C-alpha positions as CSV (number, residue, x, y, z in Angstrom):
1,M,-49.0,-25.3,117.0
2,Q,-48.2,-27.4,120.3
3,K,-46.1,-24.7,121.6
4,K,-48.8,-22.2,121.1
5,T,-51.4,-24.4,122.7
6,E,-49.1,-24.8,125.7
7,G,-48.7,-21.0,125.8
8,I,-52.5,-20.6,125.9
9,C,-52.7,-23.1,128.6
10,F,-50.1,-21.4,130.6
11,A,-51.8,-17.9,130.2
12,I,-55.3,-19.3,131.2
13,S,-53.6,-21.1,134.2
14,A,-52.0,-17.8,135.3
15,E,-55.3,-16.0,135.2
16,I,-57.3,-18.8,137.0
17,C,-54.6,-18.5,139.8
18,W,-55.1,-14.8,140.0
19,G,-58.7,-15.0,140.2
20,S,-58.9,-17.9,142.7
21,M,-56.4,-15.9,144.9
22,G,-58.9,-13.1,145.3
23,V,-61.5,-15.4,146.5
24,A,-59.0,-16.8,149.1
25,A,-58.2,-13.3,150.3
26,Q,-62.1,-12.6,150.5
27,V,-62.4,-15.8,152.9
28,L,-59.3,-14.7,155.0
29,M,-60.6,-11.1,155.5
30,E,-64.3,-12.0,156.1
31,D,-64.0,-15.2,158.3
32,S,-60.6,-15.3,159.9
33,G,-59.5,-11.9,161.1
34,F,-56.9,-10.9,158.6
35,T,-56.6,-7.3,157.8
36,V,-56.0,-6.0,154.2
37,G,-52.5,-4.7,155.4
38,D,-51.7,-8.4,156.7
39,L,-52.5,-9.9,153.4
40,V,-50.9,-7.2,151.3
41,A,-47.5,-7.3,153.4
42,G,-47.3,-11.0,153.3
43,R,-48.1,-11.5,149.6
44,L,-45.7,-9.0,148.4
45,L,-42.8,-9.8,150.7
46,G,-43.0,-13.5,150.4
47,A,-43.6,-13.7,146.7
48,G,-40.9,-11.1,146.1
49,A,-38.4,-12.9,148.1
50,L,-39.2,-16.2,146.6
51,L,-39.0,-14.6,143.1
52,L,-35.4,-13.2,143.9
53,M,-34.2,-16.5,145.3
54,F,-35.5,-18.3,142.4
55,E,-33.5,-15.9,140.0
56,H,-30.4,-16.2,142.2
57,F,-30.3,-19.8,142.9
58,F,-32.0,-21.6,139.8
59,M,-31.4,-19.1,137.2
60,R,-27.7,-18.3,138.6
61,R,-28.3,-14.5,137.9
62,S,-26.3,-12.0,140.0
63,L,-28.8,-9.7,141.7
64,L,-26.2,-7.4,142.8
65,K,-24.8,-7.0,139.2
66,Y,-28.4,-5.9,138.1
67,F,-29.3,-3.6,141.0
68,S,-26.0,-1.8,140.9
69,Q,-26.4,-0.5,137.5
70,P,-27.2,3.3,137.3
71,G,-30.8,4.2,137.7
72,V,-31.9,0.6,138.4
73,A,-32.4,0.9,142.0
74,K,-34.6,4.1,141.9
75,D,-36.6,2.6,139.1
76,I,-37.3,-0.5,141.0
77,L,-38.0,1.5,144.2
78,L,-40.7,3.6,142.4
79,Y,-41.9,0.5,140.8
80,G,-42.4,-1.3,144.1
81,M,-44.5,1.7,145.6
82,L,-46.7,1.4,142.5
83,V,-47.1,-2.4,143.1
84,L,-47.8,-1.6,146.7
85,L,-50.5,0.9,145.8
86,T,-52.1,-1.4,143.3
87,Q,-52.3,-4.3,145.6
88,L,-53.4,-2.4,148.4
89,T,-56.3,-0.9,146.8
90,F,-57.2,-4.1,145.0
91,F,-57.6,-5.8,148.3
92,L,-59.6,-2.9,149.7
93,A,-61.9,-3.3,146.7
94,I,-62.4,-7.2,147.7
95,Q,-62.9,-6.1,151.4
96,C,-65.7,-3.4,150.3
97,S,-67.4,-5.6,147.8
98,N,-66.2,-9.1,146.8
99,A,-63.5,-10.7,144.7
100,G,-65.6,-10.9,141.5
101,T,-66.1,-7.1,141.5
102,A,-62.5,-6.3,142.2
103,A,-61.3,-8.6,139.5
104,I,-63.7,-7.3,136.8
105,L,-62.6,-3.6,137.7
106,A,-59.0,-5.0,137.5
107,A,-59.8,-5.8,133.9
108,T,-60.1,-2.0,132.9
109,I,-56.4,-1.5,133.4
110,P,-55.9,-1.6,129.6
111,V,-58.5,1.2,129.3
112,F,-56.6,3.5,131.6
113,T,-53.2,2.6,129.8
114,T,-54.6,3.7,126.5
115,I,-56.1,7.0,128.1
116,W,-52.6,7.6,129.5
117,D,-51.0,7.0,126.1
118,I,-53.4,9.4,124.4
119,F,-52.7,12.2,126.8
120,V,-48.8,11.8,126.9
121,K,-48.3,11.5,123.3
122,H,-51.0,14.2,122.6
123,R,-52.8,12.3,120.0
124,A,-56.5,12.5,119.1
125,P,-58.3,9.4,120.4
126,Q,-59.5,6.9,117.8
127,I,-63.3,6.0,117.5
128,R,-62.5,2.4,118.8
129,E,-60.8,3.9,121.9
130,M,-63.7,6.2,122.6
131,A,-66.1,3.3,122.3
132,C,-63.9,1.2,124.8
133,T,-63.9,4.1,127.3
134,A,-67.8,4.6,126.8
135,L,-68.3,0.7,127.5
136,A,-66.0,0.7,130.5
137,I,-68.0,3.8,132.0
138,I,-71.3,2.1,131.5
139,A,-70.0,-1.1,133.0
140,V,-68.8,0.7,136.0
141,V,-72.3,2.3,136.3
142,L,-73.9,-1.0,136.1
143,I,-71.8,-2.7,138.6
144,T,-72.0,0.3,141.0
145,T,-75.9,0.7,140.8
146,K,-76.5,-3.2,140.3
147,G,-79.3,-1.9,137.9
148,D,-81.1,0.1,140.4
149,F,-80.6,3.7,139.4
150,N,-82.7,5.3,142.1
151,S,-80.0,4.8,144.7
152,V,-76.5,4.2,144.4
153,S,-75.5,0.6,145.8
154,L,-73.4,0.3,149.1
155,S,-70.7,-1.2,146.7
156,L,-69.8,2.2,145.5
157,T,-66.8,2.3,147.9
158,G,-65.7,-1.1,146.6
159,V,-65.8,0.1,143.2
160,L,-63.9,3.3,143.8
161,W,-61.1,1.3,145.3
162,G,-61.3,-1.1,142.2
163,L,-61.0,1.8,139.8
164,A,-58.1,3.3,141.9
165,S,-56.3,-0.2,141.8
166,S,-56.9,-0.2,137.9
167,V,-55.3,3.3,137.6
168,A,-52.3,2.3,139.9
169,G,-52.0,-1.0,137.7
170,A,-51.8,0.9,134.6
171,A,-49.2,3.1,136.2
172,S,-47.2,0.2,137.3
173,N,-47.4,-1.4,133.7
174,I,-45.9,1.9,132.2
175,Q,-43.4,3.1,134.7
176,P,-40.9,0.1,134.4
177,N,-40.5,0.2,130.7
178,A,-36.9,1.8,130.8
179,V,-35.7,-0.5,133.5
180,L,-37.0,-3.6,131.7
181,K,-34.7,-2.8,128.9
182,K,-31.7,-3.2,131.2
183,I,-32.7,-6.3,133.4
184,P,-35.0,-9.4,133.3
185,V,-38.8,-8.7,134.0
186,T,-38.7,-11.4,136.7
187,I,-36.0,-9.3,138.7
188,V,-37.7,-6.1,138.3
189,V,-41.0,-7.6,139.5
190,G,-39.3,-9.6,142.3
191,G,-37.5,-6.4,143.4
192,G,-40.6,-4.3,143.3
193,M,-42.7,-6.8,145.2
194,T,-39.8,-7.0,147.9
195,V,-39.7,-3.1,148.2
196,G,-43.6,-2.9,148.5
197,G,-43.6,-5.9,151.0
198,I,-40.8,-4.2,153.1
199,V,-42.6,-1.0,153.3
200,M,-46.0,-2.5,154.1
201,S,-44.3,-4.7,157.0
202,I,-43.3,-1.8,158.7
203,F,-46.9,-1.3,159.7
204,F,-48.2,-4.6,159.2
205,P,-45.5,-7.3,160.0
206,P,-46.7,-10.7,158.5
207,W,-44.7,-12.6,161.3
208,A,-46.7,-11.0,164.0
209,I,-50.4,-11.3,162.9
210,E,-52.2,-11.3,166.1
211,E,-55.9,-11.2,165.4
212,A,-56.1,-14.2,163.0
213,N,-57.0,-17.4,164.3
214,W,-54.6,-19.6,162.8
215,T,-55.4,-23.1,161.7
216,T,-54.0,-25.5,159.2
217,L,-56.5,-24.6,156.7
218,L,-56.0,-20.8,157.3
219,A,-52.2,-21.4,156.8
220,L,-52.9,-23.3,153.5
221,F,-55.1,-20.2,152.3
222,Y,-52.3,-17.9,153.1
223,A,-49.7,-20.0,151.5
224,Y,-52.0,-20.1,148.3
225,I,-52.1,-16.5,148.1
226,V,-48.3,-16.0,148.2
227,V,-47.1,-19.0,146.3
228,V,-49.9,-19.9,143.8
229,G,-51.9,-16.7,143.6
230,T,-48.5,-14.5,143.1
231,L,-45.4,-16.5,142.4
232,V,-46.8,-19.4,140.3
233,S,-49.2,-17.1,138.6
234,F,-46.6,-14.7,137.4
235,L,-44.1,-17.5,136.3
236,L,-46.9,-19.0,134.2
237,Y,-47.9,-15.7,132.6
238,V,-44.3,-14.8,131.8
239,S,-43.6,-18.2,130.4
240,S,-46.8,-17.9,128.2
241,L,-45.4,-14.6,126.6
242,K,-42.6,-16.8,125.2
243,M,-44.9,-18.9,123.2
244,I,-47.8,-16.5,122.4
245,S,-48.0,-12.7,121.7
246,A,-48.7,-10.2,124.4
247,T,-52.1,-9.4,122.5
248,S,-53.2,-13.0,122.8
249,A,-52.3,-13.1,126.4
250,S,-54.5,-9.9,126.9
251,L,-57.4,-11.6,125.5
252,L,-57.2,-14.4,127.8
253,S,-57.0,-12.2,130.9
254,C,-60.9,-12.5,131.1
255,F,-60.4,-15.8,132.8
256,E,-59.3,-14.0,135.9
257,P,-62.7,-12.2,136.7
258,I,-64.5,-15.2,135.3
259,T,-62.8,-17.4,137.8
260,A,-63.4,-15.0,140.7
261,V,-67.0,-14.4,139.8
262,V,-67.9,-18.0,139.5
263,L,-66.0,-19.1,142.7
264,S,-67.5,-16.0,144.5
265,V,-70.9,-17.1,143.5
266,V,-70.6,-20.9,143.9
267,L,-68.3,-21.1,147.2
268,L,-69.1,-17.9,148.9
269,G,-72.6,-17.3,147.9
270,A,-71.9,-13.8,146.7
271,P,-75.0,-12.4,144.8
272,L,-74.7,-11.5,141.2
273,T,-77.3,-9.2,139.6
274,P,-78.0,-9.2,135.8
275,A,-76.8,-5.7,135.7
276,E,-73.5,-6.8,137.2
277,G,-73.3,-9.7,134.7
278,V,-73.9,-7.2,131.8
279,G,-71.3,-4.7,133.2
280,G,-68.8,-7.5,133.3
281,V,-69.4,-8.4,129.6
282,L,-69.0,-4.7,128.8
283,V,-65.6,-4.7,130.5
284,F,-64.5,-7.7,128.5
285,A,-65.8,-6.2,125.2
286,A,-63.8,-3.0,125.7
287,V,-60.6,-5.0,126.6
288,W,-61.2,-7.2,123.4
289,L,-61.6,-4.1,121.4
290,L,-58.3,-2.5,122.6
291,A,-56.4,-5.7,122.1
292,S,-57.7,-6.1,118.6
293,R,-56.7,-2.6,117.7
294,K,-53.1,-3.2,118.9
295,K,-53.1,-6.5,117.0
296,A,-54.1,-4.7,113.8
297,Q,-51.4,-2.0,114.5
298,I,-48.8,-4.6,114.7
299,E,-49.9,-6.4,111.5
């Protein structure tokens, strides 16, 4: 029981780190001259490098041994591009809307994963799955229109970027399944982040950010995104999976959008309409239904 409680605390802490990271990114983009490219390049390159160093120096794992295995380098390269696409569209969603909306839409990743599973395995969708998809569609409509069905809200672009991030996120969850059977998950993620960071750094080198007005506070925000919002959050989440099931962890994923929404409203004064609130609840309901279905199948 104590181990399970510890795992729940780890998972919740990871989700809070992810949610607060989005708010920190919104502050840097709105008030400090940072671009989406700056944040994505710095986050992926910094967190990926730190994760690989953690594996090499603390876990004493030979990176060359894993990366030299047949097909591993290709799989990690593809995974890295999917991670880059997921992060780029997620930060664009924050820029065009706010951290809360982006985090709520990111919670639809399990819905897209289920849709992919249905089409690939050519099986008829279950009633529960169709209900989840319907809930997700209604939620997106509410978040997009903010309850005003006479005119589409200006947040439409942000919602579209958020949905694109969810689709890319679902793909990045599915693609590395084969390579994860060969090497540890931390090396796969660290390698993928590093690849995505290197590619993004070609266009937005994080060591040459010119437009940002650097201050001590901004440096702390930037470090928070890389270290806490990426590296620490991932290590906490992976550690939680050793103590609780993936189903239980997925049910706790609601803490990410809740954290982002609360911090956005309280600290940044972001507006939250009743329609958006209902949309967020519907997203959580859809994810909960999917997680319950998976749990029933396992049992």
